[in-house]
N, C-alpha and C positions, 0 to 999 in steps of 0.2 A: 188083856187091856192093851189098847195100842200106845206105843212107846211116845214120849215127847220130845220133840227136837231142841237141842240146846243151841246156844249162841254161837255164830260163826266165828271161827279163828282166822285172824287176817294172815296172808301168806307172806312168807318171809322173802320171796322174790321180787315183790312189787316195788320195794326201795333198793334195789341192787345198783352198786356203783359201777361206772364204766371201768373196763378192764385195762391193764397197763398196755396191753397190745394197741388197743384204741387210741390212748393217749400218744402213743409214739406216732402212730399213723397221723394223727392231727397235728404233731408237732413238726413231723417231715412235710406236711403239706403247706403249714405256715413259711417253715423256711424255704422252701421253693416258690412260694410267692414272693418272699422278700427278695430272693435271688434273682427272680425274673424281672421284678420292678426295678432292682437296681442295674440289671443289665440293660434294661430298656432306657433308663435315664441315661446310662453311660452311652449307649447308641446313639441317643438325640443329641447329646453333647457333641460326640464325634461328628456328626452329620453336620450341625451348625457350625463348629470349629472347622471342619474340612471346608465347608463352603465359603467360609471367611477367608481361610488360607489360600484356596484357590482364586478369590476376588482379589486379594493382596498380591499374589503372584501376577495375576493378569495386569494389575494397576503398574506393577513395579516393570513390566515388560513394556508397557505402554511408553512409560518414562523413558526406559533407556533407549527405545527406538526414537523418541522425539530428541533426545540428547544427541544421538548420533548423527540425526539428520540435521541438526543445528551446527554440530561440530563440520560435518561434510560442506555446508553453506558457508560457513565461516572460512573455511580453508579455500573454496572457490572463490569466495570474494578478495582474500588477500592476494591470490593468484591475479584475479582480475585487475586488481588494484596495481599490482606491478606492472602488469601488460599496459595498463592504461597510463601510467607514469611514463613509460617509454614510448608510446605512441604520442602523448603530449608533446614530450621533447623533440621528436621528428617532426611533427606537425609545424611546432613554432620555430624550430632552429634547423631542420634538415634541408632547406633549400636556399637558394641565393634569390628567389621569387616569390613572392606570396601567392595566396589563390586568386588574386585579382590581376596578376602579373606585373606588380608594383615592387617596389624596393621594400624589403622589411624593416629598414632602419629610415626610410626617407619620410618625407613630409606632404607628399603630394595627395591628391584625394584618392588615388588608388595605393599609396604606400601604407606601411604599418604591418606589424606581425600578424600571423594569422588568428592568434588567440584574441587579440584586441580587436580585428576585423569580425570575428564571430561574436563577440560580446556585442558589438556596436549594431551587429545584424538584427539582433533582437533583446532589446533593452529589458531589464527585469522589473522596470516601473514605468509608469504612465508620466512623461517627462515632455510636454509639449515645447517648450522652449529649446530642448535639445534637440527636438524634430525640426523646428525651423532652421536650428543651425546646421543640421545634416542637409536640408533641403538647399540651403544658402551654398553650402560646400559643393553638393552636386552641380548646381548651376553654375560654379565658378569654372568648372571645366569646359563650358562653353562661352558663347559671346551673348547670351541671354540676360536680360536685365529683370529681377525679380519686382514687380509692382506691389504685391502683398500676399501675405499667406496668412489665413485664419484658420479658425477651428475652436474646439472647446478645450480650454486649460482646465481639464477635470481632474487633476492631480489627488485633490481631497477626497472625491467620491472613489475614484478609482485605487482602493487601498492595495490591491496587488498582494494579497496575503499569499504566503509560502505554502506549499501544499506537496503531497506526494507524487501527485500527477497533475502539474501545472498544465493550462491551456492558454494559446495565444488570445489576446484580447485586442480588439481592433482599435485604432486612432484615427477617426476621420479627419480630413482638412481639405481645404480649397486654397489653390495656389493661382495667381494671375500673372504673368510675365510676358516680354515681348522681344523680338529679335527678328532676325531675317529667316526666311523659309528654311535655309540651310540649320540655322541656330536652333530653329524649332524641332527638326529633325533630329540634331544631335542630342537636344534633351530629352527627347522620347527615348533615345537610345540608351542614354545615362540611366533612366529610370528602370529599364529593362536589364541592364547590366549590373544594377546595384546590388550589393551583397545584402542589403536590408529589402526584405520583400514589399513591394507597392504594387497595389490592385488599383488601376485607373478605371473609375465607374462611369465618368462621364468627361468628354474633352469637348471644348467648342473653339475653332479657329475663326478669327477675322482679320481682316486687312488683305494687303497683297503680298506679293513675294519678296519684295523689297523690305517690309515691316509688317510683321504678322503678332497679333495678340493671341495668347492660348491661355484659357481658364480651363483648370482642372479640378474635378471633383475626385479624390481618391481616398485612399486609407493605407495605412501601414499597421504594425502590430507591434505588441510588447508582451513578455510572457513572464510571470511571476517567477521567483526561485522556487527550486525544488528543495525540499526539507528532508532529512534523514531521521527517520524514528526508530528507536529500538523498542518493539514491541515484545510483550510478554505472553506466552501461551499456556493456559491453564489445562493440565491433563485431567481428565475425568476417569 
């Protein structure tokens, strides 16, 4: 008779647990991964922090360089101010004659100290009455008779605001005067020799040598004052 097969007995190896060596290997790999992650994190922090430190060092170097430049400029300005003071004293009081050949302490048309002459040469504001007084003073050195002086008393519109780089502003005027031929010649020469700049744009002469009338279209100038600004520079 053929034998009858009995039921299969399950193998004991199918439910076998991991060995201790395998567990140790897994733990070692986990530790290595954690250590590598921590090292990468620290490296990233060092890179970011190093970049920030390098940026701060570069910024501080720029600040130090700008401060050195400011100190050098200030030192040069102090020396220049001292030299300017000495030059001004020499310019005003260093000679018995002014730049026009007159007496620094006199009252004639060509007299006065050099500082006053220079200030009168280019006023800091649009002052038409002062201009007419200057023209009458110039003509007083000749035998000419001033008949009229016309122009625009534009002082209100000409604000003449101070600026770091002021420019000369024209002041047009017209003048009519009369006198001998020699007096007319002297008047033209006075305009040319005046410390205050005059530009004669048109000149008309009528009459004869004994008595002539001169009509002049001309302009002079004023220059607003120059201001001194303290500026701040932002270092980036």
